[in-house]
TIVO-2410 file (N, C-alpha, C; in nm, 3 decimals):
# residues 175
REC num residu      c1      c2      c3 atome chaine
REC   1      X   0.085  -0.117   0.000     N      A
REC   1      X   0.000   0.000   0.000    CA      A
REC   1      X   0.090   0.123   0.000     C      A
REC   2      X   0.067   0.221   0.082     N      A
REC   2      X   0.151   0.339   0.089    CA      A
REC   2      X   0.128   0.434  -0.026     C      A
REC   3      X   0.194   0.549  -0.018     N      A
REC   3      X   0.179   0.653  -0.118    CA      A
REC   3      X   0.316   0.676  -0.180     C      A
REC   4      X   0.325   0.665  -0.312     N      A
REC   4      X   0.455   0.685  -0.377    CA      A
REC   4      X   0.494   0.832  -0.371     C      A
REC   5      X   0.624   0.860  -0.375     N      A
REC   5      X   0.672   0.998  -0.361    CA      A
REC   5      X   0.622   1.093  -0.468     C      A
REC   6      X   0.591   1.041  -0.588     N      A
REC   6      X   0.546   1.130  -0.694    CA      A
REC   6      X   0.394   1.142  -0.702     C      A
REC   7      X   0.323   1.076  -0.611     N      A
REC   7      X   0.178   1.087  -0.607    CA      A
REC   7      X   0.138   1.231  -0.575     C      A
REC   8      X   0.038   1.281  -0.647     N      A
REC   8      X  -0.010   1.416  -0.619    CA      A
REC   8      X  -0.108   1.411  -0.502     C      A
REC   9      X  -0.091   1.503  -0.408     N      A
REC   9      X  -0.175   1.512  -0.289    CA      A
REC   9      X  -0.257   1.639  -0.297     C      A
REC  10      X  -0.388   1.627  -0.280     N      A
REC  10      X  -0.475   1.745  -0.276    CA      A
REC  10      X  -0.452   1.818  -0.144     C      A
REC  11      X  -0.415   1.945  -0.153     N      A
REC  11      X  -0.386   2.023  -0.032    CA      A
REC  11      X  -0.489   2.132  -0.005     C      A
REC  12      X  -0.580   2.156  -0.100     N      A
REC  12      X  -0.681   2.258  -0.078    CA      A
REC  12      X  -0.758   2.289  -0.205     C      A
REC  13      X  -0.847   2.386  -0.192     N      A
REC  13      X  -0.935   2.425  -0.303    CA      A
REC  13      X  -0.936   2.577  -0.315     C      A
REC  14      X  -0.942   2.625  -0.439     N      A
REC  14      X  -0.956   2.768  -0.464    CA      A
REC  14      X  -1.106   2.800  -0.462     C      A
REC  15      X  -1.146   2.895  -0.378     N      A
REC  15      X  -1.290   2.915  -0.357    CA      A
REC  15      X  -1.348   3.034  -0.430     C      A
REC  16      X  -1.281   3.151  -0.424     N      A
REC  16      X  -1.336   3.269  -0.491    CA      A
REC  16      X  -1.227   3.374  -0.504     C      A
REC  17      X  -1.244   3.464  -0.602     N      A
REC  17      X  -1.147   3.572  -0.618    CA      A
REC  17      X  -1.153   3.666  -0.497     C      A
REC  18      X  -1.042   3.735  -0.475     N      A
REC  18      X  -1.035   3.836  -0.369    CA      A
REC  18      X  -0.983   3.964  -0.431     C      A
REC  19      X  -1.066   4.064  -0.439     N      A
REC  19      X  -1.026   4.190  -0.501    CA      A
REC  19      X  -1.024   4.180  -0.652     C      A
REC  20      X  -0.960   4.279  -0.713     N      A
REC  20      X  -0.961   4.287  -0.860    CA      A
REC  20      X  -0.823   4.264  -0.923     C      A
REC  21      X  -0.723   4.232  -0.840     N      A
REC  21      X  -0.586   4.220  -0.893    CA      A
REC  21      X  -0.539   4.075  -0.910     C      A
REC  22      X  -0.632   3.980  -0.910     N      A
REC  22      X  -0.596   3.842  -0.943    CA      A
REC  22      X  -0.572   3.749  -0.826     C      A
REC  23      X  -0.588   3.795  -0.702     N      A
REC  23      X  -0.573   3.704  -0.589    CA      A
REC  23      X  -0.698   3.616  -0.577     C      A
REC  24      X  -0.678   3.498  -0.521     N      A
REC  24      X  -0.789   3.406  -0.503    CA      A
REC  24      X  -0.779   3.340  -0.366     C      A
REC  25      X  -0.892   3.316  -0.304     N      A
REC  25      X  -0.896   3.257  -0.171    CA      A
REC  25      X  -0.867   3.108  -0.182     C      A
REC  26      X  -0.777   3.061  -0.097     N      A
REC  26      X  -0.736   2.921  -0.091    CA      A
REC  26      X  -0.785   2.862   0.040     C      A
REC  27      X  -0.861   2.754   0.032     N      A
REC  27      X  -0.910   2.683   0.150    CA      A
REC  27      X  -0.827   2.556   0.166     C      A
REC  28      X  -0.731   2.554   0.262     N      A
REC  28      X  -0.647   2.435   0.277    CA      A
REC  28      X  -0.723   2.320   0.341     C      A
REC  29      X  -0.681   2.199   0.311     N      A
REC  29      X  -0.743   2.080   0.368    CA      A
REC  29      X  -0.685   2.042   0.503     C      A
REC  30      X  -0.585   2.114   0.550     N      A
REC  30      X  -0.527   2.084   0.681    CA      A
REC  30      X  -0.549   2.204   0.772     C      A
REC  31      X  -0.565   2.176   0.899     N      A
REC  31      X  -0.587   2.285   0.995    CA      A
REC  31      X  -0.456   2.348   1.039     C      A
REC  32      X  -0.347   2.274   1.037     N      A
REC  32      X  -0.217   2.324   1.080    CA      A
REC  32      X  -0.137   2.363   0.956     C      A
REC  33      X  -0.129   2.493   0.930     N      A
REC  33      X  -0.062   2.541   0.808    CA      A
REC  33      X   0.087   2.513   0.807     C      A
REC  34      X   0.145   2.480   0.922     N      A
REC  34      X   0.286   2.443   0.925    CA      A
REC  34      X   0.311   2.311   0.852     C      A
REC  35      X   0.205   2.231   0.833     N      A
REC  35      X   0.217   2.106   0.759    CA      A
REC  35      X   0.218   2.129   0.608     C      A
REC  36      X   0.180   2.248   0.565     N      A
REC  36      X   0.172   2.278   0.423    CA      A
REC  36      X   0.308   2.327   0.372     C      A
REC  37      X   0.368   2.254   0.278     N      A
REC  37      X   0.495   2.302   0.221    CA      A
REC  37      X   0.474   2.436   0.150     C      A
REC  38      X   0.580   2.512   0.137     N      A
REC  38      X   0.573   2.642   0.069    CA      A
REC  38      X   0.529   2.622  -0.075     C      A
REC  39      X   0.419   2.682  -0.111     N      A
REC  39      X   0.363   2.665  -0.244    CA      A
REC  39      X   0.434   2.747  -0.351     C      A
REC  40      X   0.520   2.840  -0.309     N      A
REC  40      X   0.587   2.926  -0.407    CA      A
REC  40      X   0.720   2.869  -0.458     C      A
REC  41      X   0.768   2.762  -0.397     N      A
REC  41      X   0.899   2.710  -0.437    CA      A
REC  41      X   0.895   2.616  -0.557     C      A
REC  42      X   0.782   2.556  -0.584     N      A
REC  42      X   0.766   2.463  -0.697    CA      A
REC  42      X   0.628   2.484  -0.759     C      A
REC  43      X   0.613   2.449  -0.885     N      A
REC  43      X   0.480   2.460  -0.947    CA      A
REC  43      X   0.379   2.369  -0.876     C      A
REC  44      X   0.253   2.407  -0.884     N      A
REC  44      X   0.144   2.327  -0.830    CA      A
REC  44      X   0.057   2.280  -0.947     C      A
REC  45      X  -0.023   2.179  -0.923     N      A
REC  45      X  -0.115   2.130  -1.024    CA      A
REC  45      X  -0.256   2.170  -0.982     C      A
REC  46      X  -0.330   2.227  -1.075     N      A
REC  46      X  -0.470   2.263  -1.051    CA      A
REC  46      X  -0.559   2.176  -1.137     C      A
REC  47      X  -0.671   2.134  -1.080     N      A
REC  47      X  -0.768   2.057  -1.157    CA      A
REC  47      X  -0.907   2.092  -1.109     C      A
REC  48      X  -0.995   2.111  -1.204     N      A
REC  48      X  -1.134   2.142  -1.173    CA      A
REC  48      X  -1.222   2.032  -1.229     C      A
REC  49      X  -1.293   1.964  -1.139     N      A
REC  49      X  -1.381   1.854  -1.175    CA      A
REC  49      X  -1.306   1.752  -1.261     C      A
REC  50      X  -1.359   1.720  -1.380     N      A
REC  50      X  -1.298   1.617  -1.464    CA      A
REC  50      X  -1.209   1.675  -1.573     C      A
REC  51      X  -1.179   1.804  -1.566     N      A
REC  51      X  -1.093   1.864  -1.668    CA      A
REC  51      X  -0.950   1.816  -1.651     C      A
REC  52      X  -0.871   1.832  -1.754     N      A
REC  52      X  -0.731   1.791  -1.748    CA      A
REC  52      X  -0.656   1.880  -1.650     C      A
REC  53      X  -0.566   1.822  -1.569     N      A
REC  53      X  -0.488   1.904  -1.475    CA      A
REC  53      X  -0.392   1.996  -1.550     C      A
REC  54      X  -0.366   2.112  -1.488     N      A
REC  54      X  -0.274   2.209  -1.547    CA      A
REC  54      X  -0.175   2.252  -1.440     C      A
REC  55      X  -0.055   2.284  -1.484     N      A
REC  55      X   0.053   2.328  -1.395    CA      A
REC  55      X   0.052   2.481  -1.386     C      A
REC  56      X   0.061   2.531  -1.263     N      A
REC  56      X   0.063   2.675  -1.238    CA      A
REC  56      X   0.175   2.709  -1.140     C      A
REC  57      X   0.216   2.834  -1.143     N      A
REC  57      X   0.318   2.882  -1.049    CA      A
REC  57      X   0.253   2.981  -0.954     C      A
REC  58      X   0.266   2.954  -0.825     N      A
REC  58      X   0.218   3.047  -0.722    CA      A
REC  58      X   0.331   3.147  -0.699     C      A
REC  59      X   0.303   3.274  -0.722     N      A
REC  59      X   0.407   3.376  -0.704    CA      A
REC  59      X   0.409   3.430  -0.561     C      A
REC  60      X   0.293   3.426  -0.494     N      A
REC  60      X   0.290   3.472  -0.355    CA      A
REC  60      X   0.165   3.418  -0.286     C      A
REC  61      X   0.173   3.416  -0.155     N      A
REC  61      X   0.055   3.384  -0.075    CA      A
REC  61      X   0.066   3.463   0.054     C      A
REC  62      X  -0.049   3.494   0.110     N      A
REC  62      X  -0.052   3.569   0.234    CA      A
REC  62      X  -0.178   3.533   0.311     C      A
REC  63      X  -0.167   3.554   0.440     N      A
REC  63      X  -0.283   3.532   0.525    CA      A
REC  63      X  -0.353   3.666   0.541     C      A
REC  64      X  -0.483   3.667   0.521     N      A
REC  64      X  -0.564   3.787   0.532    CA      A
REC  64      X  -0.685   3.752   0.618     C      A
REC  65      X  -0.687   3.804   0.740     N      A
REC  65      X  -0.786   3.766   0.840    CA      A
REC  65      X  -0.777   3.614   0.858     C      A
REC  66      X  -0.883   3.541   0.838     N      A
REC  66      X  -0.879   3.395   0.854    CA      A
REC  66      X  -0.873   3.324   0.719     C      A
REC  67      X  -0.829   3.394   0.616     N      A
REC  67      X  -0.821   3.337   0.482    CA      A
REC  67      X  -0.676   3.333   0.436     C      A
REC  68      X  -0.650   3.247   0.338     N      A
REC  68      X  -0.521   3.245   0.270    CA      A
REC  68      X  -0.546   3.290   0.127     C      A
REC  69      X  -0.469   3.386   0.083     N      A
REC  69      X  -0.484   3.438  -0.053    CA      A
REC  69      X  -0.363   3.398  -0.136     C      A
REC  70      X  -0.388   3.342  -0.254     N      A
REC  70      X  -0.282   3.303  -0.346    CA      A
REC  70      X  -0.282   3.395  -0.467     C      A
REC  71      X  -0.164   3.415  -0.523     N      A
REC  71      X  -0.151   3.486  -0.650    CA      A
REC  71      X  -0.070   3.396  -0.743     C      A
REC  72      X  -0.122   3.378  -0.864     N      A
REC  72      X  -0.057   3.293  -0.964    CA      A
REC  72      X   0.012   3.380  -1.069     C      A
REC  73      X   0.116   3.327  -1.131     N      A
REC  73      X   0.197   3.401  -1.227    CA      A
REC  73      X   0.113   3.456  -1.342     C      A
REC  74      X   0.019   3.383  -1.391     N      A
REC  74      X  -0.058   3.424  -1.509    CA      A
REC  74      X  -0.185   3.502  -1.473     C      A
REC  75      X  -0.213   3.518  -1.346     N      A
REC  75      X  -0.342   3.568  -1.301    CA      A
REC  75      X  -0.328   3.712  -1.249     C      A
REC  76      X  -0.380   3.808  -1.328     N      A
REC  76      X  -0.359   3.949  -1.293    CA      A
REC  76      X  -0.486   4.029  -1.273     C      A
REC  77      X  -0.603   3.965  -1.292     N      A
REC  77      X  -0.728   4.041  -1.274    CA      A
REC  77      X  -0.840   3.950  -1.224     C      A
REC  78      X  -0.952   4.010  -1.199     N      A
REC  78      X  -1.067   3.939  -1.144    CA      A
REC  78      X  -1.116   3.828  -1.238     C      A
REC  79      X  -1.118   3.854  -1.366     N      A
REC  79      X  -1.165   3.754  -1.464    CA      A
REC  79      X  -1.077   3.630  -1.464     C      A
REC  80      X  -0.946   3.650  -1.462     N      A
REC  80      X  -0.854   3.536  -1.461    CA      A
REC  80      X  -0.865   3.458  -1.329     C      A
REC  81      X  -0.882   3.529  -1.219     N      A
REC  81      X  -0.898   3.462  -1.089    CA      A
REC  81      X  -1.029   3.384  -1.084     C      A
REC  82      X  -1.134   3.440  -1.140     N      A
REC  82      X  -1.265   3.373  -1.141    CA      A
REC  82      X  -1.258   3.242  -1.218     C      A
REC  83      X  -1.177   3.236  -1.322     N      A
REC  83      X  -1.163   3.113  -1.403    CA      A
REC  83      X  -1.102   2.999  -1.321     C      A
REC  84      X  -1.031   3.030  -1.211     N      A
REC  84      X  -0.968   2.927  -1.128    CA      A
REC  84      X  -1.058   2.882  -1.012     C      A
REC  85      X  -1.171   2.947  -0.996     N      A
REC  85      X  -1.263   2.915  -0.887    CA      A
REC  85      X  -1.304   2.768  -0.894     C      A
REC  86      X  -1.295   2.700  -0.779     N      A
REC  86      X  -1.335   2.560  -0.772    CA      A
REC  86      X  -1.224   2.461  -0.803     C      A
REC  87      X  -1.107   2.510  -0.845     N      A
REC  87      X  -0.995   2.419  -0.873    CA      A
REC  87      X  -0.939   2.362  -0.743     C      A
REC  88      X  -0.902   2.236  -0.751     N      A
REC  88      X  -0.833   2.173  -0.640    CA      A
REC  88      X  -0.682   2.189  -0.665     C      A
REC  89      X  -0.607   2.212  -0.557     N      A
REC  89      X  -0.463   2.235  -0.565    CA      A
REC  89      X  -0.391   2.109  -0.519     C      A
REC  90      X  -0.298   2.060  -0.602     N      A
REC  90      X  -0.222   1.938  -0.574    CA      A
REC  90      X  -0.073   1.969  -0.573     C      A
REC  91      X   0.001   1.898  -0.485     N      A
REC  91      X   0.146   1.902  -0.488    CA      A
REC  91      X   0.197   1.759  -0.473     C      A
REC  92      X   0.318   1.731  -0.519     N      A
REC  92      X   0.371   1.594  -0.507    CA      A
REC  92      X   0.396   1.555  -0.361     C      A
REC  93      X   0.377   1.430  -0.330     N      A
REC  93      X   0.399   1.376  -0.196    CA      A
REC  93      X   0.540   1.406  -0.146     C      A
REC  94      X   0.637   1.401  -0.234     N      A
REC  94      X   0.776   1.420  -0.192    CA      A
REC  94      X   0.804   1.560  -0.137     C      A
REC  95      X   0.713   1.654  -0.157     N      A
REC  95      X   0.731   1.789  -0.102    CA      A
REC  95      X   0.701   1.796   0.048     C      A
REC  96      X   0.640   1.692   0.103     N      A
REC  96      X   0.609   1.689   0.246    CA      A
REC  96      X   0.726   1.626   0.320     C      A
REC  97      X   0.784   1.697   0.416     N      A
REC  97      X   0.895   1.638   0.491    CA      A
REC  97      X   0.847   1.525   0.580     C      A
REC  98      X   0.936   1.432   0.613     N      A
REC  98      X   0.896   1.323   0.704    CA      A
REC  98      X   0.855   1.380   0.839     C      A
REC  99      X   0.756   1.317   0.899     N      A
REC  99      X   0.711   1.355   1.034    CA      A
REC  99      X   0.780   1.267   1.137     C      A
REC 100      X   0.783   1.310   1.262     N      A
REC 100      X   0.841   1.226   1.367    CA      A
REC 100      X   0.766   1.092   1.378     C      A
REC 101      X   0.833   0.992   1.431     N      A
REC 101      X   0.776   0.859   1.451    CA      A
REC 101      X   0.641   0.870   1.522     C      A
REC 102      X   0.541   0.801   1.470     N      A
REC 102      X   0.409   0.800   1.533    CA      A
REC 102      X   0.318   0.914   1.491     C      A
REC 103      X   0.365   1.003   1.404     N      A
REC 103      X   0.281   1.111   1.352    CA      A
REC 103      X   0.259   1.087   1.203     C      A
REC 104      X   0.140   1.127   1.156     N      A
REC 104      X   0.103   1.098   1.018    CA      A
REC 104      X   0.033   1.218   0.956     C      A
REC 105      X   0.050   1.234   0.827     N      A
REC 105      X  -0.027   1.333   0.752    CA      A
REC 105      X  -0.168   1.279   0.730     C      A
REC 106      X  -0.264   1.370   0.711     N      A
REC 106      X  -0.403   1.330   0.691    CA      A
REC 106      X  -0.419   1.236   0.572     C      A
REC 107      X  -0.343   1.259   0.465     N      A
REC 107      X  -0.358   1.177   0.345    CA      A
REC 107      X  -0.301   1.037   0.364     C      A
REC 108      X  -0.219   1.018   0.466     N      A
REC 108      X  -0.168   0.885   0.496    CA      A
REC 108      X  -0.269   0.803   0.575     C      A
REC 109      X  -0.355   0.870   0.650     N      A
REC 109      X  -0.450   0.803   0.739    CA      A
REC 109      X  -0.585   0.780   0.670     C      A
REC 110      X  -0.632   0.878   0.593     N      A
REC 110      X  -0.761   0.862   0.526    CA      A
REC 110      X  -0.756   0.742   0.433     C      A
REC 111      X  -0.858   0.659   0.441     N      A
REC 111      X  -0.867   0.541   0.356    CA      A
REC 111      X  -0.817   0.413   0.420     C      A
REC 112      X  -0.749   0.423   0.535     N      A
REC 112      X  -0.698   0.302   0.600    CA      A
REC 112      X  -0.812   0.218   0.657     C      A
REC 113      X  -0.797   0.086   0.653     N      A
REC 113      X  -0.893  -0.007   0.712    CA      A
REC 113      X  -0.879  -0.003   0.863     C      A
REC 114      X  -0.991  -0.015   0.934     N      A
REC 114      X  -0.991  -0.007   1.080    CA      A
REC 114      X  -1.041  -0.140   1.136     C      A
REC 115      X  -0.968  -0.192   1.237     N      A
REC 115      X  -1.001  -0.320   1.298    CA      A
REC 115      X  -1.013  -0.304   1.449     C      A
REC 116      X  -1.109  -0.374   1.507     N      A
REC 116      X  -1.128  -0.376   1.652    CA      A
REC 116      X  -1.024  -0.467   1.716     C      A
REC 117      X  -1.020  -0.469   1.849     N      A
REC 117      X  -0.922  -0.550   1.922    CA      A
REC 117      X  -0.934  -0.698   1.889     C      A
REC 118      X  -1.055  -0.744   1.858     N      A
REC 118      X  -1.074  -0.886   1.825    CA      A
REC 118      X  -1.045  -0.917   1.678     C      A
REC 119      X  -1.002  -0.817   1.602     N      A
REC 119      X  -0.967  -0.837   1.461    CA      A
REC 119      X  -1.082  -0.815   1.365     C      A
REC 120      X  -1.201  -0.787   1.415     N      A
REC 120      X  -1.315  -0.766   1.324    CA      A
REC 120      X  -1.302  -0.630   1.254     C      A
REC 121      X  -1.345  -0.629   1.130     N      A
REC 121      X  -1.336  -0.508   1.048    CA      A
REC 121      X  -1.446  -0.410   1.087     C      A
REC 122      X  -1.407  -0.285   1.105     N      A
REC 122      X  -1.504  -0.180   1.139    CA      A
REC 122      X  -1.530  -0.087   1.021     C      A
REC 123      X  -1.452  -0.097   0.915     N      A
REC 123      X  -1.468  -0.011   0.799    CA      A
REC 123      X  -1.336   0.056   0.763     C      A
REC 124      X  -1.346   0.176   0.709     N      A
REC 124      X  -1.227   0.252   0.670    CA      A
REC 124      X  -1.241   0.397   0.716     C      A
REC 125      X  -1.129   0.464   0.730     N      A
REC 125      X  -1.131   0.604   0.771    CA      A
REC 125      X  -1.171   0.688   0.650     C      A
REC 126      X  -1.290   0.745   0.657     N      A
REC 126      X  -1.344   0.823   0.545    CA      A
REC 126      X  -1.304   0.970   0.553     C      A
REC 127      X  -1.289   1.019   0.673     N      A
REC 127      X  -1.246   1.158   0.691    CA      A
REC 127      X  -1.194   1.178   0.832     C      A
REC 128      X  -1.133   1.293   0.853     N      A
REC 128      X  -1.079   1.327   0.984    CA      A
REC 128      X  -1.143   1.458   1.028     C      A
REC 129      X  -1.195   1.458   1.149     N      A
REC 129      X  -1.250   1.580   1.207    CA      A
REC 129      X  -1.144   1.637   1.301     C      A
REC 130      X  -1.110   1.761   1.280     N      A
REC 130      X  -1.009   1.826   1.363    CA      A
REC 130      X  -1.079   1.899   1.477     C      A
REC 131      X  -1.048   1.861   1.599     N      A
REC 131      X  -1.103   1.927   1.715    CA      A
REC 131      X  -0.988   1.998   1.786     C      A
REC 132      X  -1.018   2.072   1.887     N      A
REC 132      X  -0.914   2.144   1.958    CA      A
REC 132      X  -0.819   2.053   2.034     C      A
REC 133      X  -0.869   1.942   2.085     N      A
REC 133      X  -0.786   1.857   2.170    CA      A
REC 133      X  -0.727   1.737   2.097     C      A
REC 134      X  -0.805   1.669   2.016     N      A
REC 134      X  -0.755   1.553   1.941    CA      A
REC 134      X  -0.838   1.536   1.814     C      A
REC 135      X  -0.779   1.470   1.716     N      A
REC 135      X  -0.853   1.439   1.594    CA      A
REC 135      X  -0.953   1.329   1.621     C      A
REC 136      X  -1.056   1.324   1.536     N      A
REC 136      X  -1.155   1.218   1.543    CA      A
REC 136      X  -1.163   1.156   1.404     C      A
REC 137      X  -1.146   1.024   1.397     N      A
REC 137      X  -1.154   0.954   1.270    CA      A
REC 137      X  -1.298   0.911   1.246     C      A
REC 138      X  -1.350   0.946   1.128     N      A
REC 138      X  -1.483   0.902   1.088    CA      A
REC 138      X  -1.465   0.771   1.013     C      A
REC 139      X  -1.510   0.662   1.074     N      A
REC 139      X  -1.495   0.528   1.017    CA      A
REC 139      X  -1.629   0.489   0.957     C      A
REC 140      X  -1.626   0.455   0.828     N      A
REC 140      X  -1.750   0.416   0.759    CA      A
REC 140      X  -1.741   0.272   0.712     C      A
REC 141      X  -1.855   0.205   0.728     N      A
REC 141      X  -1.872   0.070   0.675    CA      A
REC 141      X  -2.014   0.064   0.622     C      A
REC 142      X  -2.027   0.054   0.489     N      A
REC 142      X  -2.157   0.062   0.423    CA      A
REC 142      X  -2.227   0.191   0.467     C      A
REC 143      X  -2.343   0.181   0.530     N      A
REC 143      X  -2.415   0.301   0.574    CA      A
REC 143      X  -2.388   0.335   0.720     C      A
REC 144      X  -2.308   0.252   0.788     N      A
REC 144      X  -2.276   0.278   0.929    CA      A
REC 144      X  -2.158   0.375   0.940     C      A
REC 145      X  -2.164   0.457   1.043     N      A
REC 145      X  -2.057   0.552   1.068    CA      A
REC 145      X  -2.020   0.547   1.215     C      A
REC 146      X  -1.892   0.549   1.241     N      A
REC 146      X  -1.839   0.539   1.377    CA      A
REC 146      X  -1.736   0.650   1.395     C      A
REC 147      X  -1.744   0.720   1.509     N      A
REC 147      X  -1.649   0.826   1.540    CA      A
REC 147      X  -1.547   0.770   1.639     C      A
REC 148      X  -1.421   0.770   1.600     N      A
REC 148      X  -1.314   0.713   1.682    CA      A
REC 148      X  -1.215   0.824   1.718     C      A
REC 149      X  -1.200   0.854   1.848     N      A
REC 149      X  -1.101   0.955   1.886    CA      A
REC 149      X  -0.959   0.904   1.860     C      A
REC 150      X  -0.877   0.989   1.804     N      A
REC 150      X  -0.739   0.951   1.774    CA      A
REC 150      X  -0.653   0.972   1.899     C      A
REC 151      X  -0.672   0.883   1.994     N      A
REC 151      X  -0.601   0.887   2.121    CA      A
REC 151      X  -0.523   0.758   2.139     C      A
REC 152      X  -0.409   0.765   2.209     N      A
REC 152      X  -0.329   0.645   2.234    CA      A
REC 152      X  -0.407   0.540   2.312     C      A
REC 153      X  -0.503   0.583   2.391     N      A
REC 153      X  -0.583   0.488   2.468    CA      A
REC 153      X  -0.682   0.412   2.379     C      A
REC 154      X  -0.707   0.462   2.259     N      A
REC 154      X  -0.802   0.398   2.167    CA      A
REC 154      X  -0.730   0.334   2.049     C      A
REC 155      X  -0.632   0.402   1.992     N      A
REC 155      X  -0.559   0.354   1.874    CA      A
REC 155      X  -0.440   0.270   1.921     C      A
REC 156      X  -0.441   0.141   1.887     N      A
REC 156      X  -0.327   0.056   1.922    CA      A
REC 156      X  -0.213   0.075   1.825     C      A
REC 157      X  -0.241   0.064   1.694     N      A
REC 157      X  -0.137   0.082   1.592    CA      A
REC 157      X  -0.196   0.147   1.467     C      A
REC 158      X  -0.111   0.222   1.400     N      A
REC 158      X  -0.140   0.272   1.265    CA      A
REC 158      X  -0.026   0.223   1.179     C      A
REC 159      X  -0.059   0.140   1.082     N      A
REC 159      X   0.041   0.084   0.992    CA      A
REC 159      X   0.008   0.130   0.850     C      A
REC 160      X   0.068   0.240   0.809     N      A
REC 160      X   0.040   0.297   0.678    CA      A
REC 160      X   0.080   0.202   0.566     C      A
REC 161      X   0.193   0.134   0.581     N      A
REC 161      X   0.241   0.045   0.475    CA      A
REC 161      X   0.146  -0.073   0.452     C      A
REC 162      X   0.079  -0.119   0.557     N      A
REC 162      X  -0.018  -0.228   0.543    CA      A
REC 162      X  -0.159  -0.175   0.522     C      A
REC 163      X  -0.179  -0.044   0.541     N      A
REC 163      X  -0.310   0.016   0.521    CA      A
REC 163      X  -0.408  -0.016   0.632     C      A
REC 164      X  -0.358  -0.026   0.757     N      A
REC 164      X  -0.443  -0.072   0.867    CA      A
REC 164      X  -0.428   0.015   0.992     C      A
REC 165      X  -0.540   0.027   1.063     N      A
REC 165      X  -0.543   0.087   1.195    CA      A
REC 165      X  -0.607  -0.017   1.287     C      A
REC 166      X  -0.541  -0.045   1.400     N      A
REC 166      X  -0.595  -0.141   1.498    CA      A
REC 166      X  -0.625  -0.066   1.627     C      A
REC 167      X  -0.744  -0.096   1.680     N      A
REC 167      X  -0.790  -0.029   1.802    CA      A
REC 167      X  -0.770  -0.117   1.923     C      A
REC 168      X  -0.767  -0.056   2.042     N      A
REC 168      X  -0.758  -0.129   2.168    CA      A
REC 168      X  -0.894  -0.183   2.210     C      A
REC 169      X  -0.999  -0.127   2.160     N      A
REC 169      X  -1.133  -0.157   2.211    CA      A
REC 169      X  -1.207  -0.258   2.123     C      A
REC 170      X  -1.301  -0.326   2.186     N      A
REC 170      X  -1.386  -0.423   2.116    CA      A
REC 170      X  -1.497  -0.350   2.043     C      A
REC 171      X  -1.554  -0.407   1.937     N      A
REC 171      X  -1.655  -0.336   1.858    CA      A
REC 171      X  -1.779  -0.297   1.939     C      A
REC 172      X  -1.820  -0.379   2.040     N      A
REC 172      X  -1.941  -0.346   2.115    CA      A
REC 172      X  -1.923  -0.223   2.204     C      A
REC 173      X  -1.799  -0.185   2.233     N      A
REC 173      X  -1.775  -0.064   2.312    CA      A
REC 173      X  -1.782   0.062   2.226     C      A
REC 174      X  -1.784   0.047   2.095     N      A
REC 174      X  -1.784   0.161   2.004    CA      A
REC 174      X  -1.923   0.197   1.954     C      A
REC 175      X  -2.025   0.130   2.003     N      A
REC 175      X  -2.162   0.155   1.956    CA      A
REC 175      X  -2.215   0.283   2.013     C      A
***
């Protein structure tokens, strides 16, 4: 399993233009912006829905109130910024530095299979909810949904290479 170094990782979405000089609001998929590599050092890939991906250069970014504003090399006015609305922003996996042992990026955890202490399958991690104190993994199996706190007392192991998360608790305690 695992993610190859050249795999493109979605890091956010362009939501709407800001002003008339070509800036556009960027909504990152991570809550901790320190996890986001500098977008101005290498080209990024933009893709909107099923259209072909295109390579763009971010010339600058800045934080404005609670928003992040990006400026692209080719984008100098409101019309050009509006054309990028709704694009998803991707960067290669290799741009993310390794994390300390036992820490994982969101894209490494989402999609992993989840197993209870007795080995029974509980589903897969469909999304991560970021709370102030700890993350919560949303585990889905068919139409069932289970919220699992990402705490050492609950998570026994996360094995990204095998694509598995094992919990300390039995399935009947998670109802």
